[in-house]
C-alpha positions as CSV (number, residue, x, y, z in Angstrom):
1,X,-15.4,-46.0,20.4
2,X,-18.5,-44.2,19.3
3,X,-17.8,-41.3,21.6
4,X,-14.2,-40.8,20.6
5,X,-15.1,-41.0,16.9
6,X,-17.6,-38.2,17.4
7,X,-15.2,-36.1,19.4
8,X,-12.6,-36.4,16.7
9,X,-15.2,-35.4,14.1
10,X,-16.3,-32.4,16.2
11,X,-12.7,-31.3,16.6
12,X,-12.1,-31.5,12.9
13,X,-15.2,-29.4,12.2
14,X,-14.2,-26.8,14.8
15,X,-10.8,-26.5,13.2
16,X,-12.3,-26.1,9.8
17,X,-14.6,-23.4,11.0
18,X,-11.8,-21.5,12.7
19,X,-9.5,-22.0,9.7
20,X,-12.2,-20.9,7.2
21,X,-13.1,-17.9,9.2
22,X,-9.5,-16.7,9.1
23,X,-9.5,-16.8,5.3
24,X,-12.2,-14.1,5.1
25,X,-10.9,-10.7,4.3
26,X,-10.6,-8.5,7.3
27,X,-12.4,-5.1,7.2
28,X,-10.0,-2.3,6.3
29,X,-9.4,0.2,9.1
30,X,-10.6,3.7,8.3
31,X,-8.0,6.3,7.3
32,X,-8.6,10.0,8.2
33,X,-12.1,9.1,9.2
34,X,-13.0,7.7,5.8
35,X,-14.2,4.1,5.5
36,X,-12.1,2.3,2.8
37,X,-13.4,-0.1,0.2
38,X,-11.2,-2.7,-1.5
39,X,-9.4,-1.3,-4.5
40,X,-8.4,-2.7,-7.9
41,X,-4.8,-1.6,-7.4
42,X,-4.6,-0.4,-3.8
43,X,-5.5,-2.6,-0.9
44,X,-8.2,0.0,0.1
45,X,-9.3,3.4,-0.8
46,X,-12.0,6.1,-0.5
47,X,-12.8,8.8,-3.0
48,X,-15.3,11.6,-2.5
49,X,-18.1,11.5,-5.2
50,X,-17.4,15.1,-6.3
51,X,-13.5,14.8,-6.4
52,X,-12.0,15.2,-9.9
53,X,-8.3,14.1,-9.5
54,X,-7.2,15.2,-13.0
55,X,-8.5,18.8,-12.4
56,X,-7.1,19.3,-8.9
57,X,-3.8,21.0,-8.0
58,X,-1.7,19.2,-5.3
59,X,0.5,20.1,-2.5
60,X,2.8,17.1,-1.9
61,X,3.8,16.8,1.8
62,X,6.7,14.6,2.6
63,X,5.5,11.1,3.7
64,X,6.8,10.0,7.1
65,X,8.3,6.6,8.1
66,X,6.9,5.3,11.4
67,X,8.7,2.0,11.7
68,X,11.7,0.7,9.7
69,X,13.5,-2.6,10.2
70,X,16.9,-3.3,8.5
71,X,16.3,0.0,6.5
72,X,17.5,3.5,7.2
73,X,14.2,5.4,7.7
74,X,15.5,8.7,6.4
75,X,16.9,7.1,3.3
76,X,13.6,5.4,2.5
77,X,11.7,8.5,3.2
78,X,13.8,10.5,0.7
79,X,13.5,7.7,-1.8
80,X,9.6,7.4,-1.5
81,X,9.1,11.2,-1.7
82,X,11.4,11.4,-4.8
83,X,9.2,8.6,-6.4
84,X,6.0,10.5,-5.5
85,X,7.2,13.8,-7.0
86,X,8.5,12.0,-10.2
87,X,5.2,10.1,-10.6
88,X,3.1,13.2,-10.1
89,X,5.0,15.0,-12.8
90,X,5.0,12.1,-15.2
91,X,1.2,11.7,-14.7
92,X,0.7,15.4,-15.7
93,X,-0.8,16.4,-12.4
94,X,-0.4,19.9,-11.2
95,X,1.9,20.3,-8.1
96,X,1.3,23.7,-6.5
97,X,1.6,24.8,-2.9
98,X,-1.1,27.3,-3.3
99,X,-4.2,27.9,-1.1
100,X,-7.0,25.6,-2.1
101,X,-4.6,22.9,-3.4
102,X,-5.3,19.3,-2.4
103,X,-2.9,18.4,0.4
104,X,-1.4,14.9,-0.1
105,X,0.0,13.4,3.1
106,X,0.8,9.9,4.2
107,X,2.8,7.6,6.5
108,X,4.7,4.4,6.0
109,X,3.5,2.3,8.9
110,X,6.3,-0.2,8.4
111,X,9.1,-0.8,5.9
112,X,11.1,-4.0,6.5
113,X,13.8,-5.9,4.7
114,X,13.7,-9.6,5.4
115,X,16.2,-12.3,4.7
116,X,19.3,-10.1,4.8
117,X,21.1,-12.4,7.4
118,X,20.6,-15.5,5.3
119,X,21.0,-13.8,1.9
120,X,24.2,-15.7,1.1
121,X,22.4,-19.0,1.4
122,X,18.9,-18.3,0.2
123,X,19.9,-16.0,-2.6
124,X,16.9,-13.7,-1.9
125,X,15.8,-10.8,0.2
126,X,12.3,-9.4,0.5
127,X,10.7,-6.1,1.4
128,X,7.4,-5.4,3.1
129,X,5.8,-2.0,2.8
130,X,2.7,-0.8,4.6
131,X,1.6,2.7,3.8
132,X,-1.6,4.8,4.2
133,X,-2.6,8.4,3.8
134,X,-5.1,10.9,2.6
135,X,-5.8,13.8,0.3
136,X,-7.5,16.7,2.0
137,X,-9.0,19.8,0.5
138,X,-10.5,22.7,2.5
139,X,-10.5,20.5,5.6
140,X,-12.3,17.5,4.2
141,X,-10.9,14.2,3.1
142,X,-11.4,13.7,-0.7
143,X,-9.3,10.6,-1.1
144,X,-7.9,8.1,1.4
145,X,-5.8,5.0,0.8
146,X,-4.0,2.1,2.4
147,X,-1.7,-0.3,0.6
148,X,0.6,-3.2,1.3
149,X,3.5,-4.1,-1.1
150,X,5.4,-7.3,-0.8
151,X,8.4,-7.8,-3.2
152,X,11.4,-10.1,-3.3
153,X,14.6,-10.1,-5.2
154,X,15.4,-12.7,-7.9
155,X,17.0,-15.8,-6.5
156,X,20.8,-15.4,-6.7
157,X,22.8,-17.3,-4.1
158,X,26.1,-16.0,-3.0
159,X,27.2,-12.4,-2.3
160,X,24.5,-9.7,-2.9
161,X,24.6,-7.7,-6.1
162,X,25.7,-4.1,-5.9
163,X,22.9,-1.9,-4.6
164,X,20.5,-4.8,-4.3
165,X,18.9,-3.5,-1.2
166,X,18.5,0.0,-2.6
167,X,17.0,-1.3,-5.9
168,X,14.5,-3.5,-4.1
169,X,13.4,-0.6,-1.8
170,X,13.1,1.7,-4.8
171,X,11.0,-0.9,-6.6
172,X,8.7,-1.3,-3.6
173,X,8.2,2.5,-3.4
174,X,7.6,2.7,-7.2
175,X,5.1,-0.1,-7.0
176,X,3.1,1.6,-4.3
177,X,3.2,5.0,-6.1
178,X,2.0,3.2,-9.3
179,X,-0.9,1.6,-7.3
180,X,-1.8,5.0,-5.9
181,X,-1.9,6.9,-9.1
182,X,-3.5,4.1,-11.1
183,X,-6.4,3.8,-8.5
184,X,-6.7,7.6,-8.3
185,X,-6.8,8.3,-12.1
186,X,-8.6,5.3,-13.4
187,X,-11.3,5.1,-10.7
188,X,-14.8,4.9,-12.2
189,X,-17.8,4.9,-9.9
190,X,-19.8,1.7,-10.1
191,X,-23.4,2.4,-11.2
192,X,-25.9,1.7,-13.8
193,X,-24.4,1.3,-17.3
194,X,-25.1,4.0,-19.8
195,X,-27.7,3.2,-22.3
196,X,-27.0,3.7,-25.9
């Protein structure tokens, strides 16, 4: 009796330790050789101390799509690159393909639509988007990022609404681009507060 009671207690403690350890945030993998820190808007980012995003000129390279499930990769690639160009222009950032411009490149690790087969019954589909990339200037990484976006459509059982998939994918792309530009343009280095 005493032995079985302590074994049960030991097993419970072991499960709690394993379960508690899995809740800790995993370290972010480096992107383009830069170690990422958790961001306020992006999942992770790195910014060079001397990089001034608002003053730089940018060369936007088309992002690639490595893995797509239930999504046409070329269609999503075009949609994401369109959103990037639109956001850069709306943010007042200079887009130039000139020498010395900051090269912006990235890759969608995975874009996946979920729930499409049961959409009629559940009334919902979801999209998962994992993307990372870097800004390089004169051969060095000045900004690197990694982000994960998870969105789902409003619950609406029955047949899907017209263009529901396209709208959800566009919303995911737009959400990522908003995270990227917000982190980039609103970043303030943490340090001692100014006296005054």
